[in-house]
C-alpha positions as CSV (number, residue, x, y, z in Angstrom):
1,M,-11.1,-4.1,0.7
2,V,-10.2,-0.6,-0.9
3,T,-8.5,-1.6,-4.7
4,G,-10.0,1.4,-7.0
5,R,-7.9,4.2,-4.5
6,Y,-4.4,4.6,-6.5
7,R,-2.4,5.8,-2.9
8,S,1.7,6.9,-3.3
9,I,3.6,7.6,0.2
10,F,7.5,8.2,0.1
11,H,9.8,10.6,2.1
12,T,13.0,12.7,0.5
13,G,15.4,14.6,2.7
14,P,14.8,16.6,5.5
15,R,14.7,20.3,3.5
16,A,10.9,21.8,4.1
17,D,12.4,24.5,1.4
18,E,12.8,22.0,-0.7
19,A,10.1,20.1,-1.0
20,F,7.6,22.5,-0.3
21,P,8.8,24.3,-3.6
22,A,9.0,20.8,-5.5
23,A,5.5,19.9,-5.0
24,E,3.9,23.0,-5.9
25,Q,5.9,23.5,-8.9
26,Q,4.5,19.9,-10.1
27,L,1.0,20.5,-8.9
28,R,0.7,23.7,-10.8
29,G,2.3,21.5,-13.9
30,W,-0.2,18.7,-13.6
31,L,-3.4,21.8,-13.0
32,G,-1.7,22.9,-16.7
33,E,-1.6,19.5,-18.4
34,K,-5.4,19.3,-17.4
35,G,-6.5,22.3,-19.0
36,L,-7.2,24.5,-15.7
37,D,-6.7,27.8,-14.6
38,Q,-2.9,28.3,-13.5
39,D,-2.6,31.8,-12.4
40,A,-6.2,31.1,-10.2
41,F,-3.5,28.4,-8.1
42,D,-1.0,31.2,-8.2
43,R,-3.3,33.6,-6.6
44,G,-4.6,31.3,-4.2
45,M,-8.4,30.7,-5.7
46,P,-10.2,27.7,-5.3
47,K,-12.0,27.8,-8.4
48,V,-9.8,26.3,-11.3
49,G,-11.6,24.9,-13.9
50,P,-15.2,26.0,-15.6
51,A,-17.0,22.6,-14.7
52,G,-16.8,23.1,-11.0
53,Q,-13.6,22.2,-10.6
54,A,-11.9,23.4,-7.0
55,L,-8.1,23.2,-5.4
56,L,-8.7,23.4,-1.5
57,V,-5.7,24.4,0.5
58,L,-4.8,23.8,4.0
59,A,-2.0,24.4,5.9
60,R,-0.6,23.7,9.3
61,N,2.6,24.8,11.5
62,A,4.1,23.3,14.8
63,M,6.1,24.5,17.2
64,D,8.6,22.4,16.4
65,G,8.9,23.3,13.5
66,T,6.8,20.8,11.7
67,Q,4.8,22.3,8.4
68,T,1.9,20.6,6.3
69,K,0.6,21.7,3.3
70,R,-2.3,19.5,1.6
71,W,-4.1,20.6,-1.9
72,Q,-7.1,19.0,-2.6
73,L,-8.4,18.8,-6.1
74,R,-12.0,18.1,-6.8
75,E,-13.0,17.2,-10.0
76,P,-16.8,16.8,-10.6
77,N,-18.8,15.2,-13.5
78,D,-22.6,13.0,-13.8
79,R,-21.8,10.3,-11.3
80,G,-19.7,12.0,-8.8
81,A,-16.1,13.6,-8.6
82,W,-12.8,12.3,-9.2
83,V,-10.4,13.6,-5.7
84,S,-6.9,14.1,-5.6
85,T,-5.6,15.2,-2.3
86,L,-1.6,15.7,-2.0
87,T,0.0,16.5,1.1
88,V,3.6,17.2,2.4
89,H,4.7,16.8,5.6
90,A,7.9,18.3,6.6
91,L,9.0,17.4,10.0
92,G,10.9,20.3,12.2
93,K,14.9,19.7,12.4
94,A,14.4,19.0,15.7
95,R,12.7,15.8,15.3
96,D,14.4,12.3,14.9
97,Q,15.0,11.4,11.7
98,A,13.6,14.8,10.0
99,R,12.3,14.3,6.7
100,S,9.8,15.4,4.2
101,W,6.7,13.1,3.6
102,F,4.9,12.8,0.2
103,W,1.1,11.5,0.4
104,L,-0.5,11.1,-2.9
105,D,-4.0,9.9,-3.0
106,V,-6.8,9.7,-5.9
107,E,-9.7,8.0,-5.4
108,F,-13.6,8.5,-7.1
109,L,-16.7,9.1,-4.7
110,G,-20.2,8.6,-6.3
111,S,-22.7,11.4,-5.6
112,P,-24.9,10.9,-2.7
113,A,-27.8,8.6,-3.3
114,N,-30.1,10.4,-0.9
115,G,-28.8,13.9,0.2
116,S,-26.4,12.6,2.5
117,Q,-22.4,12.0,2.5
118,E,-20.8,11.4,-0.7
119,Q,-20.5,7.4,-0.3
120,E,-17.6,5.3,-2.7
121,P,-19.8,3.2,-5.3
122,A,-20.1,-0.4,-5.4
123,Q,-18.1,-0.6,-8.6
124,A,-15.8,2.7,-8.9
125,P,-13.5,3.2,-11.4
126,Q,-10.2,2.5,-10.3
127,A,-7.5,5.4,-10.5
128,G,-4.6,5.1,-12.7
129,V,-1.1,6.2,-12.0
130,P,-1.5,10.1,-12.0
131,R,0.8,12.0,-13.8
132,L,0.9,14.2,-10.7
133,A,2.7,11.1,-8.9
134,R,5.2,10.3,-12.3
135,A,6.3,14.4,-11.8
136,L,7.1,14.0,-8.2
137,L,8.9,11.0,-8.4
138,D,11.1,12.4,-11.0
139,A,11.2,15.7,-9.1
140,V,12.6,14.8,-6.3
141,D,14.2,11.8,-3.9
142,A,11.9,9.8,-3.5
143,R,12.8,6.9,-0.9
144,D,10.8,4.3,1.0
145,S,13.2,3.5,4.1
146,L,16.6,2.4,2.0
147,A,14.5,2.1,-1.1
148,H,14.6,4.1,-4.4
149,M,11.4,5.3,-5.7
150,R,11.1,6.0,-9.3
151,A,8.6,6.5,-12.2
152,T,10.6,4.0,-14.3
153,P,12.5,0.5,-13.0
154,I,16.2,1.8,-12.1
155,L,19.4,-0.1,-13.7
156,V,21.2,-2.0,-11.1
157,R,24.8,-2.8,-12.0
158,P,27.3,-4.9,-10.5
159,P,28.6,-2.2,-8.1
160,D,25.1,-1.9,-6.7
161,V,23.9,-5.6,-6.0
162,D,25.0,-5.5,-2.2
163,A,23.0,-2.1,-2.0
164,L,19.9,-3.8,-3.5
165,I,20.2,-6.9,-1.3
166,E,20.8,-4.8,1.8
167,T,17.2,-3.3,0.3
168,I,15.0,-6.0,0.0
169,C,16.1,-7.7,3.6
170,D,15.4,-4.1,5.3
171,P,12.4,-3.8,7.6
172,D,11.6,-0.7,7.5
173,R,10.8,-0.8,3.8
174,R,7.0,-0.4,3.5
175,T,6.1,-1.4,-0.5
176,P,6.8,-4.0,-2.5
177,A,10.1,-3.9,-4.8
178,L,9.8,-5.0,-8.2
179,I,13.1,-6.8,-9.2
180,A,13.3,-7.8,-13.4
181,S,16.4,-10.1,-14.3
182,A,17.7,-9.8,-17.7
183,S,16.5,-12.1,-20.6
184,S,19.3,-13.8,-22.7
185,R,16.5,-14.3,-25.7
186,H,16.2,-10.6,-25.8
187,D,18.7,-7.7,-26.5
188,F,18.9,-6.1,-23.6
189,H,18.2,-2.1,-24.9
190,D,14.6,-3.7,-25.9
191,W,14.3,-5.9,-22.9
192,R,14.6,-2.8,-20.7
193,A,11.9,-0.9,-22.7
194,M,9.5,-3.9,-22.4
195,I,10.1,-4.3,-18.7
196,A,9.5,-0.6,-18.5
197,K,6.0,-1.1,-19.8
198,S,5.1,-4.1,-17.8
199,M,6.2,-1.8,-14.5
200,R,4.4,1.1,-15.9
201,N,1.3,0.5,-13.6
202,A,3.5,-0.1,-10.3
203,A,4.7,3.4,-10.2
204,G,4.8,5.0,-6.7
205,L,2.6,1.7,-5.1
206,A,6.6,-0.2,-5.2
207,S,10.3,0.4,-5.8
208,L,10.8,-0.6,-9.5
209,Y,14.4,-2.2,-10.4
210,L,16.1,-4.0,-14.0
211,L,19.3,-6.1,-13.3
212,G,21.9,-5.9,-16.0
213,P,23.1,-9.4,-17.6
214,H,25.7,-9.4,-14.9
215,A,24.1,-8.0,-12.2
216,T,21.5,-10.9,-12.5
217,D,23.8,-13.0,-12.0
218,Q,25.7,-11.3,-9.4
219,F,22.3,-11.0,-7.5
220,N,21.5,-14.8,-7.9
221,D,24.8,-15.9,-6.6
222,E,24.2,-13.7,-3.7
223,V,21.0,-14.1,-2.5
224,G,20.6,-17.6,-3.2
225,D,18.4,-20.1,-5.5
226,S,15.4,-20.1,-3.2
227,H,15.2,-15.9,-3.1
228,G,16.8,-15.5,-6.6
229,V,15.2,-14.4,-10.2
230,W,16.2,-15.8,-13.6
231,G,15.7,-15.6,-17.2
232,G,13.9,-12.2,-17.6
233,A,11.4,-12.9,-15.0
234,V,9.9,-10.3,-12.7
235,R,9.4,-11.0,-8.9
236,T,7.7,-8.9,-6.5
237,Y,9.4,-8.9,-3.2
238,L,7.5,-8.2,0.1
239,P,8.6,-6.1,3.1
240,G,11.2,-8.2,5.1
241,A,12.2,-10.5,3.0
242,D,14.6,-13.4,4.5
243,P,16.9,-14.9,1.9
244,A,17.9,-17.4,4.7
245,S,15.1,-18.7,4.5
246,A,13.3,-21.1,2.2
247,E,9.9,-20.9,3.5
248,D,10.1,-17.2,2.9
249,A,10.7,-17.4,-0.7
250,L,7.0,-18.5,-1.1
251,R,6.0,-14.9,-0.2
252,H,7.5,-13.2,-3.1
253,R,6.0,-13.7,-6.4
254,V,7.8,-14.4,-9.7
255,Q,6.0,-13.4,-13.0
256,S,8.0,-15.1,-15.5
257,A,9.3,-13.6,-19.1
258,P,6.9,-15.6,-21.4
259,R,3.8,-14.3,-19.9
260,I,5.4,-11.1,-19.7
261,E,6.3,-11.4,-23.4
262,D,3.1,-13.4,-24.3
263,N,0.7,-10.3,-22.7
264,Q,2.1,-6.5,-22.1
265,G,-1.6,-5.7,-20.8
266,R,-2.0,-8.7,-18.7
267,A,1.8,-8.4,-16.7
268,R,1.1,-4.9,-16.3
269,A,-2.1,-5.1,-14.4
270,L,-0.6,-8.3,-12.5
271,L,2.8,-6.7,-11.6
272,A,0.8,-3.3,-10.0
273,G,-2.2,-5.5,-8.6
274,L,-0.2,-6.4,-5.2
275,P,1.3,-3.2,-4.6
276,R,-1.8,-1.6,-5.1
277,R,-3.8,-3.6,-2.5
278,L,-0.7,-3.2,-0.4
279,S,-0.3,0.2,-0.3
280,A,-4.1,1.4,-0.6
281,E,-4.8,-1.0,2.7
282,A,-1.5,-0.4,4.9
283,R,-1.0,1.7,8.0
284,L,0.0,5.3,7.3
285,P,3.6,5.7,8.5
286,R,3.4,6.9,12.2
287,P,4.3,10.8,11.0
288,L,1.2,11.1,9.0
289,T,-1.1,9.3,11.6
290,G,-3.7,11.5,12.7
291,L,-2.7,14.2,10.2
292,S,-5.8,14.5,8.5
293,R,-7.5,15.6,11.7
294,A,-4.9,17.8,12.9
295,L,-5.6,19.9,9.6
296,L,-8.8,20.2,10.0
297,A,-9.1,21.3,13.6
298,N,-6.3,24.1,12.5
299,E,-9.1,25.6,10.2
300,S,-11.1,26.7,13.5
301,P,-14.1,29.7,12.7
302,Q,-12.6,33.0,12.9
303,E,-12.9,35.6,15.7
304,R,-15.3,38.0,15.1
305,P,-13.9,40.8,12.9
306,E,-14.0,44.5,13.2
307,L,-17.4,46.7,12.2
308,A,-18.0,49.8,10.5
309,P,-19.7,52.4,12.2
310,S,-22.5,52.2,10.6
311,V,-23.3,48.3,10.9
312,D,-25.9,47.7,13.1
313,V,-23.3,46.5,15.5
314,E,-25.7,44.1,17.8
315,K,-27.1,42.8,14.5
316,A,-24.0,42.2,12.9
317,T,-22.6,40.2,16.1
318,E,-26.0,37.9,16.3
319,S,-25.4,37.0,12.8
320,F,-21.6,36.4,13.3
321,R,-22.4,34.3,16.4
322,V,-24.6,31.9,14.4
323,E,-22.3,31.6,11.5
324,R,-19.9,30.8,13.9
325,D,-22.1,28.5,15.3
326,H,-22.6,26.8,12.5
327,L,-19.3,26.5,11.3
328,Q,-18.2,25.0,14.1
329,S,-20.6,22.3,14.5
330,T,-19.9,21.6,10.8
331,L,-16.3,21.7,11.7
332,D,-16.8,19.1,14.7
333,A,-18.8,16.8,12.8
334,A,-16.4,16.1,9.6
335,L,-13.8,15.8,12.5
336,E,-15.7,13.1,14.3
337,L,-15.8,11.9,10.4
338,V,-12.2,11.6,10.0
339,A,-11.8,10.1,13.0
340,E,-13.9,7.7,12.6
341,A,-12.6,6.6,8.8
342,E,-8.9,6.6,10.4
343,R,-9.8,4.2,12.9
344,T,-12.2,2.3,10.3
345,E,-8.7,2.1,8.5
346,E,-6.6,0.9,11.0
347,L,-9.0,-1.6,11.7
348,L,-9.0,-2.7,7.8
349,A,-5.1,-2.0,8.2
350,H,-4.5,-4.7,11.0
351,R,-7.3,-7.2,9.7
352,N,-4.9,-7.4,6.1
353,E,-2.0,-7.7,8.1
354,E,-3.6,-10.9,9.5
355,L,-4.7,-11.9,6.5
356,N,-1.4,-11.5,4.8
357,A,0.4,-13.6,7.9
358,L,-2.6,-16.3,7.2
359,T,-1.6,-16.7,3.5
360,A,2.1,-17.0,4.4
361,E,1.1,-19.4,6.5
362,F,-1.1,-21.4,4.5
363,D,1.3,-21.6,1.3
364,R,3.6,-23.3,4.1
365,V,1.5,-25.6,4.8
366,N,0.6,-26.0,1.1
367,Q,3.9,-26.4,0.1
368,R,4.9,-29.2,3.1
369,A,1.5,-31.0,2.3
370,E,3.0,-31.1,-1.2
371,S,6.3,-31.9,-0.2
372,L,5.1,-35.0,1.7
373,E,2.7,-36.4,-1.5
374,D,5.8,-36.6,-3.3
375,Q,7.5,-38.4,-1.0
376,V,4.6,-40.7,-0.4
377,R,4.4,-41.5,-4.9
378,A,8.5,-41.9,-4.5
379,L,8.2,-44.6,-2.0
380,R,5.6,-45.9,-4.2
381,R,7.3,-46.5,-7.1
382,R,10.3,-47.6,-5.0
383,L,8.0,-50.6,-3.7
384,V,6.6,-51.2,-7.0
385,E,10.2,-51.3,-8.8
386,V,11.4,-53.8,-6.0
387,G,7.3,-56.2,-6.9
388,R,5.8,-54.9,-4.1
389,S,2.8,-53.3,-5.5
390,T,0.6,-54.9,-3.2
391,E,2.3,-52.7,-0.4
392,A,2.7,-49.6,-2.0
393,Y,-1.0,-49.4,-2.7
394,A,-2.3,-50.7,0.3
395,P,-4.6,-48.3,2.7
396,A,-2.8,-47.4,5.8
397,D,-3.2,-49.1,9.0
398,E,-4.4,-46.6,11.0
399,Q,-6.2,-43.3,9.2
400,T,-5.7,-39.7,11.3
401,I,-8.9,-37.5,11.5
402,L,-8.8,-34.4,12.5
403,P,-10.8,-33.2,15.3
404,T,-13.4,-30.5,13.8
405,S,-14.2,-28.7,17.1
406,F,-12.2,-27.6,20.6
407,E,-14.9,-29.6,22.1
408,E,-13.5,-32.4,20.4
409,L,-10.4,-31.5,20.4
410,L,-10.5,-31.6,24.8
411,E,-12.1,-34.8,24.7
412,R,-9.1,-36.5,22.8
413,I,-6.8,-34.8,25.4
414,D,-8.9,-36.7,28.0
415,G,-7.8,-40.1,26.3
416,L,-4.0,-39.4,26.1
417,E,-1.7,-40.5,28.2
418,R,1.1,-38.4,29.7
419,I,-0.6,-35.1,28.6
420,D,-3.2,-33.3,30.6
421,F,-4.6,-29.5,30.2
422,S,-4.6,-27.5,33.2
423,G,-5.8,-24.6,31.1
424,D,-9.6,-23.2,31.5
425,R,-11.6,-25.4,29.2
426,D,-14.4,-22.8,29.1
427,H,-11.5,-20.6,27.0
428,P,-11.1,-22.9,24.0
429,R,-14.8,-23.9,23.9
430,G,-15.4,-20.5,23.4
431,M,-13.7,-20.1,20.6
432,D,-15.6,-23.1,18.9
433,I,-18.5,-19.9,17.9
434,M,-15.9,-18.5,15.2
435,P,-16.8,-20.1,11.8
436,A,-13.0,-21.1,11.6
437,A,-12.8,-22.8,14.5
438,S,-11.9,-26.4,12.6
439,S,-9.2,-25.3,11.3
């Protein structure tokens, strides 16, 4: 599970001529804040720091007008290197839903243990929210479908409530929406400052909102009891929320106001934890899929340059051919590694989607079991109240024991009336080898 990586992905309007200058301006300012060489950045020089800090740039233009540019800053230290990668991908005007995508990754790569490729260490440090991410969120109209992505919570007033509910129900939203309610125990100005601190670590990973006092009442009236948020609590609405389904409410966690008040540091960690994991492990949006390979493939070895008359042409040509072949071999190996990494990341995203679905199903089953327990306790209490306590706690006449294998399940089916299994019995039997077969 990738948790050390910080990944923020959002899109803006379709104007590439605004997206790239905005990215470069914020990137330049970020380098300045780090004390790195802004003049070297302006000249396109890779070395931007005295301790080996390097900024690599890749660019690609497609025939349909799509433009892509990637900046990667490597900051080495004794244990490895911090690697920050900003990609801006502006779709061509002829494309449907033309827009500009921003993709920022920050992660720590450990030094190779045996001269092999860099590997992420088992206890890699966790990347915080980079200042570059906050600067970009403030500089452009960052969106996740209908959701607004900002560095600080957006204040929601009554006229904005309907749009907010549409946002949390939006099936195309990729990131969680953190919505805080007003607190009657605090002055709203003070509470707003506290919520901003609590949500600070989720910037770029989720859309952040704070309901004003009147908007809190209106939001809860419209969204319903199961999906509401009250009393200063913060609720994390996962993508595809469905206020019409009471079972769906179990997916959307609530952080109570007292927990936020008691420990701000813990509140920040809890509110950012799930968005960070989902962002790091989710599938890339379709426009960004395969982008790394395309950028690398665009950097193919150049043709042989013109040689001065005084140069030994045959010797220089042979030297160039050897160098070109070496570069091509290195590039092919890099492309293969990137392709394998993309396949692994896609598989990881698929497995996590399955895990999230199973977790939601477990929550529903768990709630159902708790409801049945409540019903049993209520029936026992009523029997005791009417003087039938012996019957209230008597063991059941029949005990249901669930099958623990598909083989046992098939045997039970054979003993049932009016039920006939007409399928191939080898298929369910084959699933008995799976660790989770009993469940």
